[in-house]
C-alpha positions as CSV (number, residue, x, y, z in Angstrom):
1,M,-97.4,-229.5,133.5
2,T,-93.9,-227.8,132.5
3,T,-92.5,-225.5,135.1
4,E,-90.6,-223.4,132.3
5,R,-90.6,-219.9,133.0
6,I,-90.0,-216.7,130.4
7,S,-88.4,-213.5,131.7
8,Y,-90.2,-210.4,130.1
9,P,-88.5,-206.9,130.7
10,L,-91.5,-204.1,131.4
11,N,-91.8,-200.8,131.8
12,L,-94.0,-200.5,134.9
13,A,-95.3,-197.0,135.6
14,E,-91.8,-195.5,134.1
15,Q,-89.6,-197.9,136.2
16,H,-88.1,-201.0,134.4
17,W,-88.8,-204.6,135.9
18,T,-88.2,-208.1,134.7
19,V,-91.3,-210.6,135.6
20,S,-91.2,-214.3,134.9
21,V,-93.9,-216.1,133.9
22,L,-95.0,-219.6,133.4
23,R,-94.9,-220.9,129.4
24,T,-98.2,-222.5,129.9
25,E,-99.7,-219.5,131.9
26,V,-98.3,-217.4,128.8
27,E,-99.8,-219.8,126.2
28,T,-103.2,-220.5,127.5
29,V,-104.1,-217.2,129.7
30,H,-102.6,-214.8,128.3
31,L,-101.8,-215.1,124.4
32,R,-105.4,-217.4,124.1
33,L,-107.2,-214.1,125.5
34,L,-104.9,-211.6,123.1
35,Q,-105.7,-213.7,120.2
36,D,-109.8,-214.0,121.1
37,I,-109.9,-210.1,121.4
38,A,-107.5,-209.0,118.3
39,P,-109.7,-209.9,115.8
40,R,-112.7,-208.2,117.2
41,A,-110.7,-204.9,117.6
42,V,-109.3,-204.8,114.0
43,G,-113.1,-205.1,113.1
44,K,-114.0,-202.3,114.8
45,K,-113.9,-198.8,113.6
46,G,-111.4,-196.9,116.2
47,R,-110.4,-197.9,119.7
48,Y,-111.2,-201.2,121.4
49,V,-112.2,-200.3,125.1
50,V,-111.0,-202.9,127.6
51,L,-111.5,-202.0,130.9
52,L,-109.4,-204.0,133.7
53,A,-109.9,-203.6,137.1
54,G,-109.0,-205.9,140.5
55,P,-107.9,-204.7,144.0
56,P,-105.2,-203.2,145.1
57,G,-101.8,-205.5,144.6
58,S,-103.7,-207.6,142.4
59,G,-101.1,-207.1,139.5
60,K,-103.2,-204.6,136.8
61,T,-100.5,-202.6,135.9
62,T,-98.2,-205.6,135.1
63,L,-100.9,-207.4,133.3
64,G,-101.2,-204.6,130.8
65,A,-97.7,-203.9,130.5
66,L,-97.1,-207.9,129.9
67,W,-100.3,-207.7,127.0
68,E,-98.6,-204.8,125.3
69,T,-95.4,-207.0,125.2
70,L,-97.0,-209.9,123.7
71,A,-99.0,-208.4,121.5
72,S,-95.7,-206.9,120.0
73,E,-93.6,-210.2,120.4
74,H,-96.3,-212.2,118.9
75,H,-97.2,-210.2,116.2
76,L,-100.9,-209.6,117.2
77,P,-102.6,-207.4,114.4
78,V,-103.6,-204.7,116.5
79,T,-101.6,-202.3,118.8
80,I,-102.3,-202.6,122.7
81,Q,-102.0,-199.3,124.7
82,T,-102.7,-199.7,128.5
83,L,-104.1,-196.3,130.4
84,P,-103.9,-195.9,133.7
85,M,-106.8,-194.6,136.1
86,D,-104.6,-193.0,138.9
87,G,-104.4,-189.9,136.8
88,F,-107.8,-189.1,137.6
89,H,-107.0,-188.6,141.0
90,F,-108.0,-185.2,142.3
91,P,-105.3,-183.2,142.5
92,N,-103.5,-182.8,146.3
93,R,-104.9,-179.4,146.7
94,E,-108.3,-180.6,146.4
95,L,-108.0,-183.5,148.4
96,D,-106.5,-181.0,151.3
97,R,-109.5,-178.9,150.8
98,R,-112.8,-181.5,150.4
99,T,-114.0,-183.6,153.6
100,I,-115.7,-187.2,153.9
101,I,-117.7,-188.0,156.7
102,R,-115.9,-191.2,158.0
103,D,-117.0,-193.2,161.7
104,G,-118.9,-190.1,162.2
105,Q,-116.5,-187.4,162.1
106,P,-115.3,-184.9,159.1
107,M,-111.8,-186.0,157.2
108,L,-109.9,-184.6,154.9
109,L,-110.1,-186.8,151.3
110,R,-105.8,-186.2,151.6
111,K,-106.4,-189.1,154.9
112,I,-108.0,-191.5,152.4
113,K,-106.2,-191.0,148.9
114,G,-106.9,-193.8,146.9
115,A,-110.0,-194.5,147.6
116,P,-112.9,-194.1,145.4
117,E,-114.0,-190.6,146.6
118,T,-110.7,-188.9,145.8
119,F,-110.7,-189.6,142.2
120,D,-112.8,-187.0,139.7
121,L,-115.4,-189.8,138.5
122,P,-116.9,-187.1,135.8
123,M,-113.6,-186.4,134.1
124,I,-113.5,-190.5,134.0
125,T,-116.5,-190.7,132.5
126,S,-116.4,-188.2,129.9
127,A,-112.3,-189.7,129.1
128,L,-113.9,-193.2,128.5
129,R,-116.4,-191.7,126.3
130,E,-114.4,-190.0,124.3
131,L,-111.9,-193.1,123.8
132,G,-114.6,-194.9,122.3
133,S,-114.9,-191.7,120.0
134,G,-111.5,-192.6,118.0
135,N,-111.0,-189.1,118.4
136,V,-107.3,-187.8,119.3
137,L,-106.8,-187.7,122.7
138,A,-104.3,-187.5,125.4
139,W,-104.5,-188.9,129.0
140,P,-103.5,-187.7,132.8
141,K,-100.8,-190.0,134.4
142,Y,-100.2,-190.0,138.1
143,D,-96.6,-188.6,138.9
144,R,-95.0,-190.8,141.4
145,H,-92.4,-188.1,142.2
146,I,-94.6,-185.2,143.1
147,H,-97.3,-187.3,144.4
148,D,-99.9,-185.5,142.1
149,P,-101.8,-185.8,138.6
150,V,-100.2,-184.7,135.4
151,P,-103.0,-183.7,132.8
152,N,-102.8,-184.8,129.2
153,A,-99.4,-186.5,129.7
154,I,-100.2,-189.6,127.7
155,P,-100.9,-189.6,123.8
156,V,-103.2,-192.3,122.7
157,I,-103.5,-194.2,120.1
158,T,-106.4,-193.5,117.9
159,T,-106.7,-197.4,117.0
160,G,-106.4,-200.6,118.4
161,I,-107.2,-202.0,122.1
162,I,-106.7,-200.0,124.7
163,I,-107.0,-201.1,128.2
164,V,-107.6,-199.0,131.0
165,E,-106.5,-200.3,134.2
166,G,-107.6,-199.3,137.8
167,N,-109.2,-200.8,141.0
168,Y,-112.6,-199.1,140.6
169,L,-113.3,-199.6,137.0
170,L,-116.3,-202.3,137.4
171,L,-117.2,-201.2,141.5
172,D,-121.0,-201.9,141.6
173,E,-121.5,-198.3,143.5
174,P,-123.2,-195.1,141.9
175,G,-122.0,-193.2,138.6
176,W,-119.1,-196.2,138.9
177,R,-121.3,-199.3,138.0
178,D,-122.5,-196.5,134.5
179,L,-118.2,-196.9,133.3
180,Q,-119.0,-200.6,131.7
181,L,-121.1,-199.0,129.3
182,F,-118.3,-197.5,127.7
183,A,-116.0,-200.9,127.3
184,D,-115.9,-203.2,124.5
185,L,-114.9,-205.8,126.9
186,T,-114.1,-206.2,130.9
187,I,-112.1,-208.0,132.7
188,F,-111.8,-208.6,136.6
189,V,-108.6,-209.5,138.2
190,A,-109.4,-211.5,142.0
191,C,-106.3,-211.5,144.0
192,A,-107.4,-213.2,148.1
193,E,-106.5,-210.7,150.8
194,P,-103.3,-211.8,152.6
195,L,-101.6,-212.1,148.9
196,S,-103.1,-208.4,148.3
197,K,-101.3,-207.4,151.3
198,E,-98.1,-209.1,151.1
199,R,-97.2,-207.3,147.6
200,L,-98.7,-204.0,148.9
201,L,-96.8,-204.0,152.1
202,S,-93.5,-205.7,149.8
203,R,-94.0,-202.9,147.0
204,A,-94.1,-200.2,150.3
205,I,-90.7,-201.2,151.6
206,R,-89.3,-201.5,148.5
207,G,-90.3,-197.8,147.8
208,G,-88.7,-196.3,150.8
209,W,-91.7,-197.2,153.7
210,S,-90.9,-198.8,157.2
211,T,-92.9,-202.0,158.1
212,E,-94.6,-200.0,160.1
213,S,-95.3,-197.1,158.1
214,A,-96.8,-199.7,155.3
215,T,-98.6,-202.1,157.7
216,E,-100.8,-199.2,159.0
217,H,-101.4,-198.3,155.9
218,W,-102.7,-201.7,154.8
219,V,-105.0,-201.1,157.9
220,F,-106.2,-197.7,157.0
221,S,-106.7,-197.7,153.7
222,D,-105.7,-200.9,151.8
223,S,-107.9,-203.3,153.2
224,S,-110.9,-201.3,153.2
225,N,-110.6,-200.6,149.5
226,W,-109.9,-204.4,149.1
227,Q,-113.0,-204.7,150.6
228,R,-114.9,-202.7,149.0
229,I,-113.5,-204.0,145.7
230,M,-114.3,-207.6,146.4
231,Q,-117.5,-207.2,147.8
232,H,-119.0,-204.6,145.3
233,R,-118.2,-205.7,141.7
234,L,-119.9,-206.2,138.9
235,E,-120.0,-209.0,136.7
236,S,-116.9,-209.2,134.2
237,D,-116.6,-210.7,130.4
238,V,-113.6,-212.5,131.8
239,L,-112.7,-213.4,135.1
240,L,-108.9,-213.9,136.0
241,R,-107.4,-214.9,139.6
242,V,-104.2,-214.5,140.8
243,E,-103.5,-218.1,142.6
244,T,-100.2,-217.3,143.9
245,D,-97.4,-214.6,143.4
246,E,-96.0,-216.0,140.7
247,Q,-99.2,-217.9,138.6
248,I,-102.7,-216.7,137.9
249,V,-105.4,-218.6,136.6
250,R,-108.4,-217.9,133.8
251,V,-112.1,-218.6,135.8
252,K,-114.4,-217.2,133.0
């Protein structure tokens, strides 16, 4: 098997990164998947909606950006736009006002920011319903400078493939499990816990966190979110798996 890699410059959450992907992976996983989806999207009136879910650290944002780039470079007959779920976080003022019971004690939602309870599920549901209608729509984004959501920040294309990526889009819990009803296709990216931890710690440290703070956040928040997502997920139409930090395979 060839070990040749291709580099792609990507825009990830308004930051520019270059990712290196095995040529065989590009051809047998990513392009093949996109070439399978594209004709379905062309034949549909309005938007073709894909839910892309997986635990933290599984690389969903990178995948969405890579697929946008591949669709353009290989002249697929449709446009792909990736939309993040993070913009549906409750604002910090709400997180500082609402509480949840954890281990028998009340806790502010701000302490568990990133857990399912810290997202506005009715708003996500409404937005996904509207996506399928093909109406003019703007999408919220999460601003990592102010650490708060910004409403109506992303203009949404009216036709083509929309990939909505987020941790909990295929969570098998009340309310969340209904989101799949608004999707034309669902994709789950599985990632082993040690690799998820390694990636998240590295990301946090690059962002200026100390190793100690990053590890504490993993133990308190990300680890439980990983367990919840991986152990309580719906069956997806497509299943990808992160084999190593540099390789993804298609399982289903």
